[in-house]
N, C-alpha and C positions, 0 to 999 in steps of 0.2 A: 406546502414540503417545498423544498429547494434544491429536490433529488439530487441530496446533496448527503454526506455521510452527517453532515451536523442536523440532519431532521433528527437524529438523535439524542434528545437533550442528555446536557449534561459534558462536552467537546466542547472543543474549538481548534481550529487546524490552522496553521499557519505554513505559510512557504521562504523562501531564499536560495538566492542562486546568485552565479554569478556568471555573466554571459564569454568572460573571453575562454573561460574555464570550460565553459558547456556543463557545468554539474550544478548540483544544489542540491538542498534539505527540504524535508517536508516533519514540520512539528506535530501532533497528534494531545493537547493539553487536554487533561480532563479538569474541570471547575473542582472537585474534589477525589479524593484515591479513587479508583475502581479497578474491579477482580477481573484477571487478566489473566491470560494462557494463550499458545503457542501447537502450531502445526507445521514441522518441518518436512519438506518429502522432498526437499532436489536434494540433488547427490554434492552440489557445493554449498552449502550456507554461508554468509559471515555478518556475526550476531553480536550483540554487546549483553550481557547481562539477562540473559532469555533461560537458565536455568533455574531462580527464582520461579519463576509459571509455573512450574513443576506440581502438582495439587499437592507433592510431599510436602513440598518447600516452603520455609514460615513465613514469610509474605504476602499477606492476601490482597493488596492490593497494588496497583501502579501510580503515579500521577501521570506521567505521558507516557506515547510513544514517539517513537524517529524511526524515519528511512530516509538514508542517505545515498548519495550516488558514491564518486571515490573507492568502491573496491575497499576495502580493508581499510585507508586511510580515515574515509567516510566513517571508521567505531566514533573518531574524533566529538563527531556531531553530537553524539549522546550525553555527550559533559558538557555542550556549551547550554543544553536543554538542560541537563540537572542546572548549570548557575544559574540562567534567568530565573530557573524556581526556587533557586537558595536564597536570590535579593525577596524571591515572594514568600516569604514564610514557609516555603513546601517543605515537603518531607516525609519520612519516615522518625517518628522521635526516637531519640536512643536516650536513658537518663540515669546515670549515677547516683544512685541517694547516698551515698556513700561520701562520693566524692563532690557534690552539690550541684553536677554541673549536667549541661543535657544539649545535645547534637540532634541537629536536621540532617537525612541524607535523601532527598529525592530521588524517588526508585522510577528508571528510564530507559529501561529495556529496548533494542531498536535492530537494526535486520540495513544490509548495505547491497549494491550494486552493482554492477562490473560498467561503467562507463569512461575509461581510461583511450577508448582507442575512437574516438568520436570525433576527434579533429579540435577539440579544444588546448587552449597552452596547460600541459597539465607543470608546466617547469614552475613550481609556487616557492622554489628557494627550499628556507630549513625550515619553516614549520605547515604542514598542509591547514588549508582555508577550515577544512569543517569544521571546527570548534566554535570559529564565528556565525557562518552560517546556522549552524544547529539553536545558537544561543538568538539570533536575530528570527530567525523561523520561527522561536516561539512566542518571542515578544509582540511580534503581529497576528498571533493568534486569532483565528475573528471568524460568526459564523457562516461567512461569505470567503470563496477563495475559487483563485484557478484553476482550468486545468488546461491537459494538453503539454505544451510546453512549460515545466514549471514545475517549483520544486525539487523534490525528489527526482520524477520525470522528465529535467531540460534535456539529459542528454542522454534520454532512455530510448534504446535504438528496436527492431527485432530483426526478421530474415527479409523482411520484404518493405519498408515501411519509418518510418519514425515512429519510435514509441509517446511513450508521456504519462502524466498523471489524467489517473479517472477516477471519479467517483457516483457512485446511484445510490435509491435509497428506497424504501419498499415497506408498505404497512404489513405485516404476517395478517394471517386467517385470524387466530388468534385475539389480537386488536396490537402488538406488541412492532415499536416498531424499527424499523432494520436497516443500516445504510453499510456501506463499504469504500474502502479508499486506496489506489493499489497503482503503483509506481509500475506500468509496463515496458520492461526488458528484457521481452522472452526471446528464445534463441530460436523460437522456432513465428508461425504467421498469426496473425489475427482474422485476417481476409481469406476466400477462399479463393485458392489459385490464384489466374493473374486481375482476380475480378474484385471490385471492389465492395464485394455483400460478404460477411464479417458471419462468422463462425456463432456468432452467438445471436443470430440474427433472431429464435423463436424467442429469445426470451425482452427482445427492446420494446420498450416502453413509449410513448409517445415519439416517434421517429426524434429518439433521442442520437442516435447516428443515421442521419438517412433516410430509414422507411425504408429500404431497400426488397427488406426480405432476405429470401433466402432464391439461388439463382433457378433457374428451370431448371438443370438438371446439375449433380452435381458428378463431375468423369473421375476415372481413373485417375487421369492427369492430374487433380486438383487432391485428389488425396493422396499422393507422389509426398514422400521424405523429401521436406526442403526445413532449413536450417541456417545458421549464420554463418559463414564460413567452414573452413576444415575443421578443427578445436573449438565449437561452439562456449566462449564463458560468456553465460549470461544467466539474469534474473528475473525474475517477478516478484515483487517482497506489498504484500497489501495488510490490508486491518480492516476489521469485520465490524462489529457493532452493535448491540441493543439496547436498548433502557430498560430491559426487564432485571427482574433483582437473581441474578447469576453468583454462584462461586466459581472457585477454577477448576475442579472439573467442568462443570457443565461448561463453561467459555473452552474450557481442550476441544469436545464432542462440535463444537460448534464451530473453532477451528478444523477440525479434521473432516467437516462437511462440508465446510466452504469451501476447502478445496475444487471438490468437484466443477465450482466456478472456472474455474483455469481451466481443467480439463475441457469444460462445453465451448472453451472462448480461445482455449491457442491450441494449432498444432503443431508441434509437438508440448507436452509437458511434463516437468517433475520428470528432466534429463536428468546422465549423470554430473555433466559440471553446470549445471544451474542449481541456483540456491534456492526452487519453491517455495516461499514461506507465508501465513498465514496467522496473525496476530488476530486474538478475537478480544474483545471488553465487554461487560455489562454494567451498564453506570446505573441502573437500580430506581431507575427518578418513576415508574409505571412502578404504584402500588400491590397492583394485583399480582397473584402468588402465578409464578409460570410449573404448570402442569409437567410430568412427560409429553405428551403429548405437543404444548405448545412449542419444549427444546425443539422435537423435530420440526415443529414448524417455523419455529427460528432461525434453525440451520439450513433448512430445503428455503428459505427466504434470504438467507446471507451468499450463499451458493450461486443462487441467480442475482443478486447485486453485480455479486464479483463479476460473475459473466457482462453482464453490463459495464459494469466502473473499465474494465479492461477493454473494451470495445469502445466505450465514449474515451479514454486513452489516448485513445490514437485517431478516431477521429478528430478529436481537438488539437491533435500535435498539428506544431510549423514544423519546419526544414530548418536545421539548421544551419549559420551564415559558411560555411567552410566548405570548398574542393570536393569534390567525393562524397560531401552527404547526403544521404537517406532521402530520395523524398515525402511530404507529409503526404496521407490520404487528401489532402484538401487537393494536392498540385499534382494528384492521380489522374483524379476522378471525380472531384466538385461539378467540373462543368462539359460533362459528356452524360 
C-alpha cells in the first residue's frame, strides 16, 4: 500500500501547477468509467457538471474528477481534462442511427478552491491558464504523485499554516480498499491552538503526520473560534474512492459519511463562505458484492482516510516564496 488514493485499483492521479501563479490542478482519472456522486456541505461551492452525479440523473459513470485552484476561473480545468480524455477516445458515447454518426463526451465533474490572494501573479491576460493545467494534469496521471504544495493544493492555505494536497488509504474491515484525496484550503485550522498537534491525531497511522498525538491538555483557548481574515472565503475539496462495486446512490451516501472527516480534522468546517465538497467514487474492481454493512464500513473508513489526508496535506506542505506568505508546518514545528 502506498497510503495514497491510488491504492484503490482502477484510478490514477496527476498534478500540474504554475509556481509564478501559485496555483494548480489535480486530475483523478479512472481506467474505465466509474460510478460517482457528491455531497456539498459548504455554503459557497464552486462546481462544474455535478448535477449529473445526482442518483436520479441518467449518466451512470464518470471518466475523471478534477480539483482546481483559481476560484471560478479554475472551472476551465475540467475542460482541459476532457480534452485529454477525448484524445484517448474516452467518453460517453452518443449515437445517431439516423445520421449514422456518433460522438464521445468525456464526463469530468470538478470543484474549485479560492487561492487568488496568496501572493501569486494572477495577471494572466486574456485567458486563465487552468484549461492547460487541467490537460497537463490528466496527461501525467500515475499511481505515484506528490503531496503538500502540489496540484490543486499548490496555493492552498489555512487560517494559520500553509495548506496543501493530501492523501491516505486504508482497508476497511470487510476487505474493501478505501482512499482519500484532498486539497486543504480551509478557513479554519488543522492544528490545535498554537501547537504542532493535529485535530486528526486519533486517526493517524505510522506517524504519517509526525506521530505527535494529542497535547496533554486541550484548553479553552485551543477551542477558540479562529478563521482566516474577517470575511473568510476558502474551501476544502476532496475525493474519496473505493474498489467496491457501488451505484450512484451508494456513492452519495459514502460522500455524506466522508464529510465527517472534515469535521474531525478541521475547526471549523462547512462554514457559510466556504465550499467544502466531497466526491465519492467506486471503481468496482473488487468482485465481492458489498452489503449494507459494507457500505457503512466503507463510509466510516472514508471519513477516517479524509481526516488523515487533511493532516498529511498540511504536514507535507512547503511555504510559498512570497513576502507575507504563511509558514509551513515544517517551518514552525519540525525542529521543535
